[in-house]
PLY file of the C-alpha trace (Angstrom):
ply
format ascii 1.0
element vertex 730
property float x
property float y
property float z
element edge 729
property int vertex1
property int vertex2
end_header
6.64 -10.51 -0.56
7.22 -6.95 0.58
5.64 -4.10 -1.32
7.81 -1.92 -3.46
6.92 0.49 -6.22
7.77 -0.77 -9.71
10.20 1.27 -11.80
10.33 -0.69 -15.07
7.49 0.00 -17.49
5.41 -2.92 -18.67
6.33 -2.32 -22.31
10.05 -2.08 -21.57
9.88 -5.45 -19.79
8.35 -7.10 -22.87
9.87 -5.24 -25.82
13.26 -6.79 -26.59
12.88 -9.47 -23.91
15.14 -12.52 -24.23
12.27 -14.98 -24.07
10.77 -15.47 -27.52
7.14 -15.35 -26.33
7.62 -12.20 -24.23
9.53 -10.55 -27.10
6.73 -11.40 -29.56
4.15 -9.91 -27.21
6.32 -6.81 -26.84
6.49 -6.37 -30.62
2.71 -6.72 -30.84
2.31 -4.09 -28.10
4.51 -1.65 -29.99
2.36 -2.04 -33.10
-0.83 -1.67 -31.08
0.28 1.55 -29.34
1.57 3.04 -32.61
-1.74 2.26 -34.34
-3.82 3.67 -31.52
-1.80 6.87 -31.13
-1.94 7.57 -34.87
-5.62 6.78 -35.41
-7.83 7.04 -32.32
-6.32 8.38 -29.10
-6.38 12.05 -30.10
-10.06 11.70 -31.05
-11.11 10.63 -27.56
-13.06 13.31 -25.69
-14.27 13.53 -22.09
-17.62 15.31 -21.57
-16.50 16.85 -18.26
-13.30 18.49 -19.53
-10.96 15.93 -17.95
-8.18 14.43 -20.00
-8.79 11.39 -22.15
-6.61 10.28 -25.05
-2.80 9.89 -25.02
-2.12 11.57 -21.66
-4.62 9.44 -19.74
-3.91 6.05 -21.30
-0.15 6.49 -20.85
-0.70 7.49 -17.23
-2.85 4.41 -16.56
-0.13 2.17 -18.01
2.48 4.00 -15.91
0.34 3.49 -12.79
0.15 -0.24 -13.55
3.94 -0.35 -13.95
4.31 1.31 -10.52
1.72 -0.90 -8.80
3.43 -4.13 -9.91
6.82 -4.51 -8.20
9.67 -5.15 -10.63
10.29 -8.52 -8.98
6.74 -9.57 -9.83
6.92 -8.77 -13.54
7.02 -11.94 -15.68
6.83 -14.00 -12.46
3.77 -13.40 -10.31
2.35 -11.46 -13.28
3.33 -13.41 -16.38
4.18 -11.95 -19.78
0.70 -12.58 -21.21
-0.91 -10.82 -18.25
1.44 -7.84 -18.65
0.51 -7.70 -22.34
-3.21 -7.73 -21.46
-2.81 -4.87 -18.96
-0.82 -2.67 -21.35
-3.26 -3.31 -24.21
-6.23 -2.57 -21.94
-4.57 0.72 -20.95
-4.20 1.65 -24.61
-7.75 0.77 -25.67
-9.97 1.25 -22.60
-11.27 4.69 -23.62
-11.81 4.09 -27.34
-15.52 4.36 -26.58
-15.00 8.08 -25.96
-14.44 8.68 -29.66
-18.23 8.92 -29.69
-19.05 11.51 -26.96
-22.73 10.54 -27.01
-22.12 7.01 -25.74
-23.68 6.30 -22.34
-21.16 3.62 -21.31
-17.80 4.15 -22.98
-16.43 0.97 -21.38
-19.10 -1.20 -22.97
-18.67 0.64 -26.30
-14.89 0.14 -26.18
-15.27 -3.56 -25.35
-17.50 -4.03 -28.41
-15.02 -2.12 -30.59
-12.10 -4.29 -29.42
-13.93 -7.52 -30.26
-15.12 -6.21 -33.61
-11.82 -4.65 -34.75
-9.32 -6.95 -33.07
-7.43 -7.56 -36.34
-6.96 -3.82 -36.81
-5.33 -3.70 -33.37
-3.18 -6.76 -34.07
-4.98 -8.97 -31.53
-6.19 -12.52 -31.88
-9.74 -13.34 -30.78
-8.67 -14.77 -27.42
-6.60 -11.72 -26.52
-9.38 -9.39 -27.65
-11.88 -11.21 -25.42
-9.69 -10.93 -22.31
-8.92 -7.26 -22.91
-12.53 -6.37 -23.71
-13.75 -7.91 -20.45
-11.31 -5.81 -18.40
-12.26 -2.69 -20.37
-15.96 -3.35 -19.79
-15.46 -3.77 -16.04
-13.69 -0.42 -15.62
-17.07 1.33 -16.04
-19.11 -1.50 -14.44
-16.98 -2.29 -11.41
-19.83 -3.79 -9.44
-19.85 -6.64 -12.00
-16.24 -7.65 -11.26
-17.23 -10.97 -9.69
-18.95 -12.01 -12.92
-15.51 -12.51 -14.49
-13.75 -15.87 -14.40
-11.12 -15.98 -11.69
-8.53 -17.95 -13.66
-8.33 -18.82 -17.37
-5.74 -21.00 -19.14
-3.98 -20.30 -22.45
-0.85 -21.84 -23.96
0.39 -22.95 -20.56
-0.25 -19.56 -18.92
-2.71 -18.87 -16.13
-4.63 -15.65 -16.73
-5.90 -14.26 -13.41
-8.57 -12.23 -15.13
-10.40 -10.95 -12.07
-7.15 -9.87 -10.39
-6.07 -8.06 -13.57
-9.41 -6.26 -13.88
-9.31 -5.08 -10.24
-5.71 -3.89 -10.64
-6.58 -2.07 -13.85
-9.50 -0.30 -12.11
-7.14 0.86 -9.36
-4.63 2.20 -11.90
-7.41 4.08 -13.70
-8.70 5.52 -10.40
-5.23 6.75 -9.43
-5.13 9.10 -12.40
-7.19 11.56 -10.37
-4.37 14.11 -10.33
-4.28 17.76 -11.40
-2.64 16.98 -14.77
-5.88 15.32 -15.89
-7.83 18.60 -15.77
-7.99 20.46 -19.10
-8.33 24.22 -19.52
-11.91 23.79 -20.78
-13.03 21.94 -17.62
-15.71 23.42 -15.39
-13.64 24.46 -12.36
-16.73 24.34 -10.12
-17.51 20.70 -10.91
-16.86 18.57 -7.76
-14.68 16.06 -9.65
-12.60 18.86 -11.18
-12.22 20.69 -7.85
-11.00 17.46 -6.26
-8.49 16.62 -9.02
-7.03 20.13 -9.10
-5.92 19.60 -5.48
-4.25 16.19 -5.98
-0.56 15.88 -6.85
0.97 12.41 -7.19
0.39 9.17 -5.28
2.80 6.90 -3.42
2.79 3.66 -1.41
2.43 4.09 2.34
5.65 2.77 3.93
3.88 2.07 7.24
0.83 0.35 5.75
1.44 -1.77 2.65
-2.30 -2.00 2.00
-2.65 1.78 1.59
-1.91 4.27 -1.17
-1.51 7.93 -0.24
-2.66 10.78 -2.47
-0.63 13.96 -2.14
-3.41 16.45 -1.37
-2.78 20.19 -1.36
-4.92 22.55 0.69
-4.76 26.31 1.06
-7.87 26.72 3.20
-10.61 24.75 4.95
-12.83 24.83 1.88
-10.10 22.81 0.13
-10.06 20.29 2.98
-13.82 19.82 2.75
-13.59 19.42 -1.03
-10.82 16.82 -0.67
-12.70 14.83 1.95
-15.87 14.73 -0.13
-13.92 13.69 -3.23
-12.04 10.97 -1.38
-15.23 9.52 0.07
-16.86 9.47 -3.38
-13.77 7.80 -4.88
-13.69 5.17 -2.16
-17.39 4.41 -2.45
-17.90 4.41 -6.20
-14.51 3.36 -7.60
-12.47 1.53 -4.97
-15.05 -0.32 -2.86
-16.27 -2.68 -5.64
-12.71 -3.94 -6.30
-11.10 -3.61 -2.85
-11.65 -7.20 -1.72
-10.19 -8.61 -4.95
-7.16 -6.32 -4.66
-6.62 -7.39 -1.06
-6.87 -11.08 -1.98
-4.38 -10.63 -4.84
-1.85 -8.88 -2.58
-2.20 -5.35 -3.96
-2.95 -2.12 -2.05
-6.68 -1.82 -1.48
-7.09 1.41 0.52
-6.66 5.07 -0.45
-6.00 7.97 1.91
-4.35 11.41 1.91
-1.03 12.89 2.75
-2.05 16.50 3.33
0.33 19.22 2.15
-0.74 22.65 3.42
-0.08 26.03 1.91
2.50 27.77 4.19
0.17 30.66 5.09
-2.66 28.25 5.81
-0.40 26.04 7.96
0.65 29.09 9.97
-2.98 30.07 10.55
-3.74 26.51 11.70
-0.89 26.55 14.19
-2.18 29.84 15.58
-5.66 28.37 15.92
-7.30 30.71 13.42
-10.56 29.96 11.62
-10.79 26.40 12.83
-14.55 26.29 13.29
-15.29 25.72 9.62
-13.22 22.54 9.32
-13.84 21.18 12.79
-17.48 21.91 13.31
-19.21 19.83 15.97
-22.65 18.40 15.21
-24.51 20.46 17.83
-27.80 18.66 18.40
-27.23 16.49 15.33
-25.43 13.16 15.14
-21.82 12.34 14.32
-20.99 10.74 10.95
-18.06 8.78 9.54
-16.26 12.08 8.88
-16.34 12.76 12.64
-14.72 9.46 13.60
-11.69 11.14 15.15
-13.93 13.45 17.20
-16.12 10.67 18.54
-14.85 9.75 22.01
-16.02 7.94 25.12
-17.71 4.95 23.46
-14.84 2.54 22.77
-16.37 -0.40 24.67
-19.81 0.16 23.11
-18.27 0.21 19.62
-16.44 -3.07 20.28
-19.61 -4.70 21.63
-21.74 -3.59 18.71
-19.06 -4.71 16.25
-18.77 -8.10 17.93
-22.56 -8.51 17.80
-22.65 -7.82 14.06
-19.79 -10.24 13.39
-21.51 -12.88 15.53
-24.58 -12.81 13.27
-22.31 -13.51 10.31
-20.29 -16.30 11.88
-22.97 -18.22 13.78
-25.43 -20.11 11.60
-27.65 -20.99 14.57
-28.74 -17.38 15.10
-30.46 -14.95 12.79
-28.39 -12.42 10.80
-30.00 -9.72 12.93
-28.57 -7.83 15.90
-30.50 -5.44 18.15
-29.46 -2.06 19.49
-31.55 0.08 21.83
-31.24 3.16 24.01
-33.19 6.19 25.09
-33.71 9.10 22.72
-30.65 11.37 22.64
-28.28 8.82 24.16
-26.26 8.70 20.93
-27.34 5.55 19.06
-27.08 7.08 15.60
-23.68 8.68 16.36
-22.34 5.36 17.64
-23.50 3.62 14.47
-22.25 6.23 12.01
-19.03 7.47 13.65
-18.11 4.37 15.66
-19.34 1.15 14.07
-19.29 2.03 10.36
-15.58 3.01 10.16
-14.59 -0.23 11.94
-16.66 -2.35 9.57
-15.49 -0.54 6.44
-11.88 -1.01 7.45
-12.49 -4.78 7.33
-14.21 -4.79 3.95
-17.87 -4.32 4.88
-20.26 -1.98 3.10
-22.94 -0.23 5.10
-26.28 1.52 4.71
-27.97 3.75 7.26
-31.75 3.86 6.89
-34.07 6.09 8.94
-37.70 5.20 8.15
-40.39 7.84 8.39
-43.81 7.34 9.98
-45.79 8.47 6.97
-43.95 6.43 4.35
-41.47 4.02 5.96
-40.87 1.82 2.90
-40.01 4.60 0.47
-37.71 6.32 2.96
-35.81 3.11 3.71
-35.52 2.30 0.00
-34.29 5.83 -0.76
-31.63 5.54 1.96
-30.51 2.14 0.63
-30.27 3.61 -2.86
-28.24 6.57 -1.57
-25.71 4.39 0.29
-25.45 1.24 -1.84
-27.19 1.68 -5.20
-26.46 5.29 -6.15
-25.12 4.32 -9.57
-28.70 3.58 -10.58
-30.54 6.64 -11.83
-33.65 5.95 -9.75
-34.30 4.07 -6.49
-35.77 0.58 -6.80
-39.45 -0.06 -6.11
-39.96 -1.54 -2.65
-37.69 -2.85 0.11
-37.63 -6.43 -1.20
-36.46 -5.30 -4.64
-33.88 -3.01 -3.03
-32.20 -5.70 -0.91
-32.29 -8.09 -3.85
-30.43 -5.54 -5.97
-27.91 -4.94 -3.20
-27.29 -8.69 -3.02
-27.07 -9.20 -6.78
-24.69 -6.26 -7.26
-21.99 -7.97 -5.21
-22.86 -11.28 -3.58
-19.47 -11.44 -1.86
-19.68 -8.01 -0.25
-20.41 -8.25 3.46
-23.21 -5.74 3.95
-24.79 -4.27 7.07
-28.17 -2.58 6.69
-29.10 -0.47 9.70
-32.79 0.19 10.31
-32.48 3.11 12.71
-35.48 4.57 14.56
-37.19 1.22 14.04
-40.12 2.35 16.17
-41.22 4.40 13.15
-41.80 1.14 11.27
-43.44 -0.57 14.24
-45.95 2.26 14.66
-46.73 2.72 10.98
-50.00 1.36 9.51
-49.84 -2.40 8.96
-50.36 -2.10 5.22
-47.45 0.33 4.89
-44.98 -2.11 6.47
-45.87 -5.31 4.61
-43.00 -4.98 2.11
-40.43 -4.28 4.82
-41.62 -7.29 6.85
-41.28 -9.55 3.80
-37.75 -8.26 3.24
-36.76 -8.74 6.88
-38.08 -12.33 6.81
-36.01 -13.03 3.68
-32.86 -11.69 5.37
-33.66 -13.73 8.49
-33.98 -16.83 6.30
-30.55 -16.02 4.77
-31.95 -15.81 1.27
-29.30 -13.13 0.79
-26.34 -14.62 2.71
-24.18 -11.50 2.65
-26.85 -9.19 4.12
-27.11 -8.49 7.85
-29.50 -6.28 9.79
-28.93 -4.03 12.76
-32.24 -2.90 14.27
-31.89 0.25 16.38
-34.81 1.52 18.44
-35.75 3.55 21.50
-35.73 1.58 24.73
-39.20 2.89 25.52
-40.59 0.92 22.56
-38.90 -2.39 23.43
-42.10 -4.39 23.95
-43.67 -3.12 20.73
-40.47 -3.72 18.77
-39.98 -7.27 20.02
-43.62 -8.09 19.36
-43.20 -6.85 15.79
-39.97 -8.79 15.22
-41.08 -12.03 16.89
-44.16 -12.07 14.65
-41.62 -12.86 11.90
-39.41 -15.23 13.91
-39.31 -16.23 17.58
-35.57 -16.81 17.13
-35.03 -13.06 17.30
-34.96 -13.50 21.10
-31.55 -15.16 20.60
-30.14 -12.28 18.54
-27.16 -10.39 20.03
-28.44 -7.30 21.83
-26.80 -4.16 23.16
-28.44 -1.45 25.24
-26.70 1.92 25.04
-26.62 3.80 28.33
-25.68 7.43 28.97
-21.95 8.03 29.07
-20.10 7.21 32.25
-18.56 10.20 34.01
-15.10 9.13 32.87
-16.20 8.79 29.23
-18.13 12.06 29.41
-14.95 13.77 30.59
-13.00 12.37 27.64
-15.73 13.48 25.22
-15.98 16.98 26.70
-12.22 17.54 26.65
-12.11 16.34 23.04
-14.82 18.83 22.10
-12.80 21.68 23.63
-9.73 20.51 21.70
-11.69 20.43 18.44
-12.89 23.97 19.12
-9.26 24.95 19.83
-9.87 26.39 23.26
-7.82 25.48 26.30
-8.92 24.41 29.78
-7.42 26.05 32.85
-5.00 23.42 34.24
-5.15 25.01 37.68
-8.86 24.41 38.23
-11.21 21.44 38.20
-13.69 23.21 35.91
-14.37 20.11 33.75
-15.21 18.02 36.84
-17.49 20.78 38.14
-19.33 20.93 34.78
-19.82 17.17 34.82
-21.07 17.26 38.42
-23.63 19.90 37.44
-24.82 17.83 34.47
-25.06 14.79 36.74
-27.08 16.79 39.28
-29.80 17.37 36.70
-30.65 13.70 37.04
-30.77 12.94 33.32
-27.33 11.37 32.93
-24.50 12.26 30.59
-26.22 12.57 27.23
-24.06 13.66 24.25
-26.31 16.61 23.21
-25.83 18.19 26.66
-22.06 17.88 26.36
-22.10 19.29 22.83
-24.20 22.30 23.86
-22.01 23.03 26.88
-18.78 22.70 24.87
-20.06 24.90 22.06
-21.36 27.59 24.44
-18.24 27.73 26.62
-15.96 27.71 23.55
-17.73 30.77 22.19
-17.29 32.53 25.54
-13.66 31.44 25.84
-12.70 32.97 22.50
-13.63 36.32 23.99
-11.34 35.67 26.97
-7.96 34.57 25.64
-9.29 31.19 24.47
-9.31 29.61 27.93
-12.16 27.86 29.78
-11.88 28.79 33.46
-14.04 28.28 36.52
-14.83 31.99 36.53
-15.95 31.81 32.91
-18.18 28.84 33.67
-19.83 30.61 36.60
-20.38 33.73 34.50
-22.12 31.60 31.88
-24.83 30.67 34.40
-24.00 26.97 34.60
-25.19 23.92 32.72
-28.94 24.42 33.13
-28.92 27.93 31.77
-26.59 27.03 28.90
-28.74 24.16 27.65
-31.95 26.17 27.98
-30.62 29.31 26.33
-28.73 27.47 23.56
-31.93 26.30 21.92
-33.72 29.58 22.41
-30.74 31.54 21.10
-30.88 29.55 17.92
-34.51 30.59 17.55
-33.92 34.15 18.76
-31.79 34.81 15.70
-35.12 35.19 13.91
-36.93 38.49 14.41
-40.35 39.98 13.72
-42.70 38.02 11.49
-39.94 35.58 10.58
-39.61 34.62 14.28
-43.34 33.89 14.41
-43.12 31.79 11.26
-40.08 29.89 12.58
-41.90 29.08 15.83
-44.97 27.89 13.90
-42.81 25.63 11.74
-41.13 24.06 14.77
-44.49 23.57 16.49
-45.84 21.93 13.34
-42.94 19.44 13.50
-43.83 18.44 17.08
-46.17 15.52 17.59
-48.26 14.50 20.61
-46.41 14.65 23.92
-43.44 16.48 22.42
-42.54 13.71 19.97
-40.68 14.30 16.71
-42.96 14.39 13.66
-41.95 14.50 9.99
-43.87 16.83 7.69
-43.63 17.47 3.97
-43.17 20.94 2.56
-46.80 20.94 1.40
-48.03 19.92 4.86
-46.00 22.67 6.51
-47.32 25.21 4.03
-50.90 24.15 4.71
-50.50 24.13 8.48
-48.55 27.39 8.83
-50.07 29.39 5.97
-46.62 30.71 4.95
-46.17 31.40 1.24
-43.86 29.08 -0.69
-40.78 31.28 -1.23
-40.73 32.54 2.37
-41.24 29.03 3.74
-38.28 27.77 1.69
-36.12 30.58 3.03
-37.02 29.99 6.68
-36.60 26.21 6.38
-33.07 26.75 5.03
-32.23 29.06 7.94
-33.64 26.59 10.46
-31.53 23.84 8.87
-28.39 26.01 8.94
-28.99 26.71 12.64
-29.31 22.94 13.25
-32.89 23.21 14.47
-34.43 21.01 11.77
-33.23 18.18 9.58
-34.17 17.87 5.89
-35.31 14.38 4.90
-35.28 12.94 1.38
-38.45 13.75 -0.51
-38.80 17.38 0.62
-39.68 16.37 4.17
-38.42 17.82 7.43
-38.20 16.91 11.09
-37.11 18.72 14.22
-33.49 17.82 14.85
-33.78 16.42 18.35
-36.49 15.29 20.74
-35.22 17.64 23.46
-36.04 20.61 21.25
-39.42 19.09 20.42
-40.21 18.74 24.11
-39.16 22.34 24.76
-41.44 23.60 21.97
-44.28 21.48 23.31
-43.85 22.94 26.81
-44.28 26.45 25.42
-47.74 25.69 24.03
-50.73 26.77 26.08
-53.71 24.45 26.53
-55.59 26.02 23.63
-52.67 25.49 21.28
-52.31 21.91 22.51
-55.97 21.27 21.74
-55.64 22.79 18.26
-52.54 20.72 17.53
-54.19 17.49 18.71
-57.20 18.21 16.50
-55.02 18.93 13.47
-53.11 15.68 13.99
-56.36 13.76 14.41
-57.93 15.22 11.25
-54.77 14.50 9.24
-54.56 10.92 10.53
-58.24 10.15 9.93
-58.18 11.59 6.40
-55.16 9.48 5.41
-56.68 6.30 6.83
-60.13 6.90 5.32
-59.47 5.14 2.02
-58.68 1.86 3.79
-60.82 2.12 6.95
-63.80 4.23 5.74
-63.91 5.55 9.30
-65.75 8.86 9.70
-65.24 11.62 12.24
-67.20 11.39 15.46
-69.76 14.01 16.45
-67.36 15.26 19.17
-64.65 15.68 16.51
-67.00 17.71 14.35
-67.98 19.92 17.26
-64.32 20.67 18.02
-63.61 21.37 14.35
-66.50 23.79 14.19
-65.38 25.58 17.35
-61.80 25.97 16.02
-62.76 26.48 12.37
-60.98 29.86 12.13
-57.63 28.19 12.86
-57.83 25.18 10.54
-57.39 25.10 6.78
-57.93 21.54 5.48
-55.95 20.09 2.61
-57.74 18.26 -0.20
-57.65 14.87 1.54
-59.07 16.34 4.72
-61.73 18.21 2.76
-62.80 14.91 1.15
-63.23 13.37 4.59
-65.43 16.29 5.62
-67.51 15.87 2.47
-68.05 12.16 3.19
-69.04 13.07 6.73
-71.97 15.07 5.31
-73.63 11.92 3.95
-72.85 9.06 6.33
-74.49 5.67 6.09
-77.58 5.48 8.27
-76.26 2.57 10.34
-72.96 4.31 10.96
-74.52 7.70 11.63
-76.84 6.44 14.33
-80.24 8.08 15.01
-81.95 10.50 12.69
-81.49 13.26 15.27
-77.71 12.64 15.32
-77.62 12.64 11.50
-79.46 15.97 11.41
-77.10 17.48 13.96
-74.12 16.13 12.03
-75.30 17.66 8.76
-76.07 21.00 10.35
-72.61 21.27 11.85
-70.89 19.89 8.76
-72.65 22.16 6.29
-71.57 25.19 8.28
-68.06 23.82 8.76
-67.76 22.80 5.12
-68.77 26.24 3.88
-66.23 27.86 6.20
-63.42 25.50 5.17
-64.28 25.92 1.49
-63.81 29.67 1.81
-60.46 29.14 3.59
-59.26 26.74 0.90
-60.12 29.16 -1.89
-58.31 31.97 -0.08
-55.28 29.74 0.43
-55.21 28.75 -3.26
-55.44 32.40 -4.35
-52.58 33.28 -1.97
-50.40 30.59 -3.55
0 1
1 2
2 3
3 4
4 5
5 6
6 7
7 8
8 9
9 10
10 11
11 12
12 13
13 14
14 15
15 16
16 17
17 18
18 19
19 20
20 21
21 22
22 23
23 24
24 25
25 26
26 27
27 28
28 29
29 30
30 31
31 32
32 33
33 34
34 35
35 36
36 37
37 38
38 39
39 40
40 41
41 42
42 43
43 44
44 45
45 46
46 47
47 48
48 49
49 50
50 51
51 52
52 53
53 54
54 55
55 56
56 57
57 58
58 59
59 60
60 61
61 62
62 63
63 64
64 65
65 66
66 67
67 68
68 69
69 70
70 71
71 72
72 73
73 74
74 75
75 76
76 77
77 78
78 79
79 80
80 81
81 82
82 83
83 84
84 85
85 86
86 87
87 88
88 89
89 90
90 91
91 92
92 93
93 94
94 95
95 96
96 97
97 98
98 99
99 100
100 101
101 102
102 103
103 104
104 105
105 106
106 107
107 108
108 109
109 110
110 111
111 112
112 113
113 114
114 115
115 116
116 117
117 118
118 119
119 120
120 121
121 122
122 123
123 124
124 125
125 126
126 127
127 128
128 129
129 130
130 131
131 132
132 133
133 134
134 135
135 136
136 137
137 138
138 139
139 140
140 141
141 142
142 143
143 144
144 145
145 146
146 147
147 148
148 149
149 150
150 151
151 152
152 153
153 154
154 155
155 156
156 157
157 158
158 159
159 160
160 161
161 162
162 163
163 164
164 165
165 166
166 167
167 168
168 169
169 170
170 171
171 172
172 173
173 174
174 175
175 176
176 177
177 178
178 179
179 180
180 181
181 182
182 183
183 184
184 185
185 186
186 187
187 188
188 189
189 190
190 191
191 192
192 193
193 194
194 195
195 196
196 197
197 198
198 199
199 200
200 201
201 202
202 203
203 204
204 205
205 206
206 207
207 208
208 209
209 210
210 211
211 212
212 213
213 214
214 215
215 216
216 217
217 218
218 219
219 220
220 221
221 222
222 223
223 224
224 225
225 226
226 227
227 228
228 229
229 230
230 231
231 232
232 233
233 234
234 235
235 236
236 237
237 238
238 239
239 240
240 241
241 242
242 243
243 244
244 245
245 246
246 247
247 248
248 249
249 250
250 251
251 252
252 253
253 254
254 255
255 256
256 257
257 258
258 259
259 260
260 261
261 262
262 263
263 264
264 265
265 266
266 267
267 268
268 269
269 270
270 271
271 272
272 273
273 274
274 275
275 276
276 277
277 278
278 279
279 280
280 281
281 282
282 283
283 284
284 285
285 286
286 287
287 288
288 289
289 290
290 291
291 292
292 293
293 294
294 295
295 296
296 297
297 298
298 299
299 300
300 301
301 302
302 303
303 304
304 305
305 306
306 307
307 308
308 309
309 310
310 311
311 312
312 313
313 314
314 315
315 316
316 317
317 318
318 319
319 320
320 321
321 322
322 323
323 324
324 325
325 326
326 327
327 328
328 329
329 330
330 331
331 332
332 333
333 334
334 335
335 336
336 337
337 338
338 339
339 340
340 341
341 342
342 343
343 344
344 345
345 346
346 347
347 348
348 349
349 350
350 351
351 352
352 353
353 354
354 355
355 356
356 357
357 358
358 359
359 360
360 361
361 362
362 363
363 364
364 365
365 366
366 367
367 368
368 369
369 370
370 371
371 372
372 373
373 374
374 375
375 376
376 377
377 378
378 379
379 380
380 381
381 382
382 383
383 384
384 385
385 386
386 387
387 388
388 389
389 390
390 391
391 392
392 393
393 394
394 395
395 396
396 397
397 398
398 399
399 400
400 401
401 402
402 403
403 404
404 405
405 406
406 407
407 408
408 409
409 410
410 411
411 412
412 413
413 414
414 415
415 416
416 417
417 418
418 419
419 420
420 421
421 422
422 423
423 424
424 425
425 426
426 427
427 428
428 429
429 430
430 431
431 432
432 433
433 434
434 435
435 436
436 437
437 438
438 439
439 440
440 441
441 442
442 443
443 444
444 445
445 446
446 447
447 448
448 449
449 450
450 451
451 452
452 453
453 454
454 455
455 456
456 457
457 458
458 459
459 460
460 461
461 462
462 463
463 464
464 465
465 466
466 467
467 468
468 469
469 470
470 471
471 472
472 473
473 474
474 475
475 476
476 477
477 478
478 479
479 480
480 481
481 482
482 483
483 484
484 485
485 486
486 487
487 488
488 489
489 490
490 491
491 492
492 493
493 494
494 495
495 496
496 497
497 498
498 499
499 500
500 501
501 502
502 503
503 504
504 505
505 506
506 507
507 508
508 509
509 510
510 511
511 512
512 513
513 514
514 515
515 516
516 517
517 518
518 519
519 520
520 521
521 522
522 523
523 524
524 525
525 526
526 527
527 528
528 529
529 530
530 531
531 532
532 533
533 534
534 535
535 536
536 537
537 538
538 539
539 540
540 541
541 542
542 543
543 544
544 545
545 546
546 547
547 548
548 549
549 550
550 551
551 552
552 553
553 554
554 555
555 556
556 557
557 558
558 559
559 560
560 561
561 562
562 563
563 564
564 565
565 566
566 567
567 568
568 569
569 570
570 571
571 572
572 573
573 574
574 575
575 576
576 577
577 578
578 579
579 580
580 581
581 582
582 583
583 584
584 585
585 586
586 587
587 588
588 589
589 590
590 591
591 592
592 593
593 594
594 595
595 596
596 597
597 598
598 599
599 600
600 601
601 602
602 603
603 604
604 605
605 606
606 607
607 608
608 609
609 610
610 611
611 612
612 613
613 614
614 615
615 616
616 617
617 618
618 619
619 620
620 621
621 622
622 623
623 624
624 625
625 626
626 627
627 628
628 629
629 630
630 631
631 632
632 633
633 634
634 635
635 636
636 637
637 638
638 639
639 640
640 641
641 642
642 643
643 644
644 645
645 646
646 647
647 648
648 649
649 650
650 651
651 652
652 653
653 654
654 655
655 656
656 657
657 658
658 659
659 660
660 661
661 662
662 663
663 664
664 665
665 666
666 667
667 668
668 669
669 670
670 671
671 672
672 673
673 674
674 675
675 676
676 677
677 678
678 679
679 680
680 681
681 682
682 683
683 684
684 685
685 686
686 687
687 688
688 689
689 690
690 691
691 692
692 693
693 694
694 695
695 696
696 697
697 698
698 699
699 700
700 701
701 702
702 703
703 704
704 705
705 706
706 707
707 708
708 709
709 710
710 711
711 712
712 713
713 714
714 715
715 716
716 717
717 718
718 719
719 720
720 721
721 722
722 723
723 724
724 725
725 726
726 727
727 728
728 729
C-alpha cells in the first residue's frame, strides 16, 4: 500500500460507527476522554517546562491519526487497536500528576491497572494500554512485548502499536510544546522552539520530515544536535519494528531559512562556523557529506562487516589497518557508520587508552549505546552483555579503534577485554560484531594478540587502508575548497600542481595534509576575492611550508609564559620516538608544574586550536601523530633524556605493585643528576622509598647497597622538598 497521511481522527472513526463493536468502543472512548480532561489532564506537569496535559495528549492522538492512512483504519488497524491507541494517548502521562516520579511511564501504567474501572476500561484493555504506556519511557524494552495477542476474534499487534505510539509521541517535538516557563537555554527547549510541523516525505515513504527553521548557523548546529539525540534515544529503539510494520521509521529535516540568513548564505558570508573542517582531527557522522575520495574503501569495509554477520563459518570480527594519519577513524565514523545506520545497525566507536584500556572502552560503549543508564557498567564483559540484553535484535557493530593501545597495555589490564572478545567470537551475543582497527606497523603484535584467542581470526575479512589515490585526493581537496566557499581558478591547473607537490614529498596523499593545505589556502583566498590561483599558491610558499607553518602557527598564537606552558604541555603528551601519549590532568600538572586554573585555561585553548584532544576521564592526548613527531624533533638531547627518564620512572612506579621491580643503580644515578627537573608524584615517591631498603638478594653486594642508599637518601631528601613546595603551590 502507498503511504498517505491520515485525515480522519481515530475517535471520529469509532464514535458513531455503523458497526456495533466499533460504536461501543467509540462511546467508551468519549467517556474516557471526558473523565480524563475533567479530573487529571490539567494536573499533569513537566519538570522541564514543556507541555504536558491536554495539549500534548491531544497532539499525540492527532499524530497517530495522521500516521495511519484513512484506508488502514478499521482494516489493517482494527477498531480495538484504534481504541487502544487513543486511550494510550489520553492516559500515557498520568504519571506526571506526581512531578517527583522518576519514571512517569511506569507510574502511569500502574495507575491504569489500578484504576481501570474509573477510566471505564476492563482488565484486558487496561493491561494492553498500560504496556504501551510503560514502553514509551522504556523504549529499549519494546521487544519484551508480545508481538500478537488475540481477543474476541481480533488480533492485537501489541508491539507494532507500541512502536507507532512512541513515534507519535516523539513527533510532538514542535514549538507549541514549549511553555513560557521553560528554560530557553535547555538543549531540548532550544531544539523544539525551532521545529514547526512534520510531514511525510513524498520521495521517501520511510521518512518523516520536520520543518526546521534557522536564522543563523547556531540554529543549524542546535537542530543537528537535537535531531541526532532524537534519533538515538527515541527513534532507534523502535525503528526496526516500525519498518517491519510498514510505517515511516526515519526522521530528517526540511530546512526553512530566515530570508536574511538565506541571503547571507547565498553570498557566502560567515560559512566557516557551520562548515568547519576537522583540521588535524577526524571526520564524524555529521561530516558525511564532506567526506570524499573513499567510496570504494567504504563499500569494502561495509561488505566485510556484513560478511561477518552472514557467514557462520567465520568469526564475527573484521580487521581494518592502515598507517597513522591515513584516515582510518574518519572512514569509520563518516563513511561506514552512516551506511550501517541507514540499514538499521547501531554502532559504537571505542578508542582505548594505554593507561586504562578497559575503562575507556567501557565509557565509550556507555556513551554510544547505554547512555540512558546513569553510570557506565563495570568492565567490558558486563558492558557488552548489557548492550546485548537491551535489544537482542539490534544489529550492533563495536569498533575497537587504535587497537594497538590494548595490545601494548599490561596483560592484567586487558584480561576483561580479552574475555569479552572471546565471548563475541563464540557468538554468545549473536547480534554483536567487532571491527578491530589498528596501525599497520603493529600488525604482527595485533595478530599475535588476536590469535591467542582464536586461530580462526586469520580467516576474518581484512581491509588495509592506503593513502588516497591522486584522483581521490583531487576530489577531496576540491570538496574542501567548496566547503570553505572559495573558488578555484578554472584557467589554471593549480589543484594538480598542489597534488604533485604533495606527492613529491614522498609520504603519499594523507588526509591531514590535504586538510591543512585547503584550510591555509582558503584563508589566503578570502583576502584575494575568494579565489585560489596559481599565484596565490606560489605566494603561500608551497605545500611543505604550509604544513610546517600550520602547526607552528597554531602554537604561535600563545605568547610569553603561556607559550612556554603550551609547549611544555604538548611535550608532556609526546611519548618515546614521537608517539602519542595520553596524560591525565593531574599528571600534566605534576610534569609541567603549572597551577590548576592556568592549566585548565591553556588546555581549553589548545583544544580549541585543535592541537589536543580531550578524552573521557579528564585525560588528554595530542591530536595527531604528525604534531607529536614535530614536537619531538624540537627537543634537544638533554630534553630527550629527561623525558625518557620521566616516562621510565612513571612506568616503573605504576608496575611496582604487581612486579615489585626496583630501579636500577643506573636509573638512580640519572635521577640524581636530573633531580632539579623532576618532581615525583606520590606513587613515584613510594617507589623511591622502597628503593632505599631493597632486599639483599635483589640489591646485590653490600657495596652496591651502600652506594644505592647514599644516592637515594640524597635524592629522596631533594624530591621531598620539591613535593612539599608543589603541594604548597597548589
